[in-house]
N, C-alpha and C positions, 0 to 999 in steps of 0.2 A: 121862634124858629125863623131862620133865614136861609134862603137859597142865595148865598151872598155874592159879593163882588170878587169873583175869582180872577186869576191871571187870564184865564180864557176870556172871561167877560171883558176885562180891561183891554185886552189886545184887540178885540173885535168891537169895542165900544157898545157892548150889549149888556151893560150892568143892570139895567132895569129888568131884562128878561130873567136874569139869574139872581136878581136882587129882591126876591119876593119875601119881604119881612112879614112873617105870619107867626107872631109870638103869642104864647098863652093859648087859652081855649075859651070857647063860649060854653058856659056851663049848661045851656039848654040843648046843646047839640049831642046827638048820639045817645046810646044806651050803654053805660059803663059795664053793665052786667051781661050784655049780649055775647053769645059765643061766635057769631058771625063778625068777621073783621070790620065789615062796612057798617055794622051796628054800633061800633065803639065810638067814643067821643073823638072830637077833632084832636084833642091833646094826645090821646092814646095812639091815634093814627100817625100823628106827627112824630111821636117818640119812636114808633116802629120803623118809620121811613128813615129817620136819622140813623138809627142803629144799623139797618141793612145797607144803606148807602155807604156808610163808613167802611164796610167790609168788601166793597166792590174792588176788583182787581183790573177790570177792563170794561169798556162799553163802547157803543157806537152812538153818536149824536148826529141828528139831522134836523134841518129846519131852516127858517129864514127870520131875519130881524131887520127892522128899519131904524136907522139912526141918522140924524142930520138930514132927513129927507131922502136918504138913500137906502135901498134894500140890499142886503147881503144874504146869499144862500150858502149854506154850509153843510157838508157831510164829512164826518171824520170818525175814525176808530182809534182809541188810544188806551194805553195801559199804564199801570203804576210802575212798570219796569222801564218806561221811557220810550216805548215803541208807539208810533203814531203815523197814520196815513189817511189822506182824504182829499177833498176838493172844495174850493171856494169860488164863488162867482159874485162879482160886484161891478157895477157900471158897465155891464156887457162883456167884461173880461173874465176868463176862467183860468184857474191854475190848479194843478194837482201838486200834492206835496207828500214827502216821506221824511220822517224823522226817526232815527234810531241811533246807531253809532255815528252816522253822518247825516247831514240834512240835504235834501234835494228838492228842487222846484221845477215844474214844467208848466209854463204859461203859454197862452195863445197870444197873438199879436196885440189884441186889444188890452189884455192884462199888462203886458210889458209897457205898452204905450201909457197906460194909466199910472202905473207904479214907478216907472223909471224916467218918465218925462224926456228931457233932451238926450239922455243916455240910451233911450229905448232902441234907436236904430243900431247902435254899436252892439248892444246885448243881443238883439235879434240876429245880427250878422254872425255873431260868435256861436250862439246857441241853436238858432233855427228851431226845429221841432224836437230837439233833444232835452234831456234833463240838465239843469244847472246845479252843480254841486256848490253849496253855499258855504263860504268861510265860517269857521266857528264863531258863534256869538252874533252872527248877522242874519240868521234865519228869522224873519219876522213872525213866522207861524209857531216858533218854539213855545211861546207863552201860552197859546191856546191849545197846545198839545199837553199842557201840564195837568194831567189828570189828578195828581196828588193835590194840587192847589185847588182844583174844582171841588173835589170831595171834601176838603177841609171846610168849605163854605156851607156844607149841609150840616148846620149846627144849630144849637139853641143858644141865642144870644141874651136870653133873659129879659127881653123887651116887654113893653106894655101893650102892644097892638094885639088885637084879638082876631083869631081865624074862625071861619065857619066851615062846616061840612056840607057838601052839596050831594048831588045824586051820583049813582054809579053809572058808568058807561064803558064801552069797549074801546080800548086803545091798542091798535095793532094786534087784535085778536085776544087781548087780555082784559079781564074785568078790572076796572080801577075806580076808586072813589075820589071825588074832587074835594080839594081844600082851597078856600079862597081867603085872600088877605090883601094887604097893600104894600107897595114898595116904599123905600125910604122917601121917595118923592110924593107919596100919597096916591099913586096910581094903582088901579085894581090888578091883582096878580092871581094866578091859578096854578095849582099843582095837582096832578093825578097820581094816586098811589095804588100800586097793584094790591088787590085784595087776597090773592092766593099765592102760596109759595113765599119767596122773598118779597118783602114789601118795598120794592124799588120805586123810585120816581120814574114814571113812564112818560110824562109830558110836563113841560113848564110853559106858561103863556103869560105875557105881560102886555098891558095896554098903556096908552099915553104917547108922548112925543117920541119915545124910543120903545118900540113895541115889537112883538114877534112871538114865535112859538118854536120850541125845540122838543123833539122826541128822543127818548133814550131806549136803547135795545141792545141785544147781543151781550148781555152782562156776563163777564168772566170768560168770554170766548177769546181764542188766540187772535192777536193782531198781526196781520201781514204787513210788515214794514221792511221787507227785503230790499236791499239797494238795487237800483237798475243795473243792467249789464254795463260793463266799462265802456263798450263802444257806443253806448247811448247817452254818455255823460260828458259834459264840458265842465272842467274844474275852474270856476271863476277866480279862485285864489291864485291860479297860475297865470292869469292873464294880466297883461300890462295895463 
């Protein structure tokens, strides 16, 4: 099983967090005959998680990751219909983003300074505290709004690594059972699977040089990706 290298992970350089290769099962873990989900084997829990994550139509993701010695904080809601909205903070700069039929970005001064470099003063003078409408194909956050790409990575890759089942604990008010494994780079990884209802992945955590934790919630809830009012938008494609 792998929680693999999705477009989301690639865009944010967090492949280890979502790269928890945990394939096969430890034959001594769990009770295959148990009626309680948490009593099942690691392999059975894995299969249930893969099946239910494949059916997800939308979710909210929140957490932080560290890569290249820098921490990135992320909150976003996205759907398989292409709607996405959220916020990202890195190097002291914060930006809100919306992606639907069009893409919009609203960053603070620190964000634009970090991301635009010498062009930051010009962008800030144009945009101020308004939303920037991003030309098609240039919205850097589009890839980590790709929920289809993320969900495709919740798959069984037929590898040889073994996972183990841990204890149950509460994740955001839901009981979850922990599965542990290793990333492609050999670092410890952890996934928590809901024991009741749909067996969704509620949390992923990775260790190592690129580490962090992401929680998943609001499965199949509507995503509010409504475009900002026109008087609060600056269309960068129309600027010289």
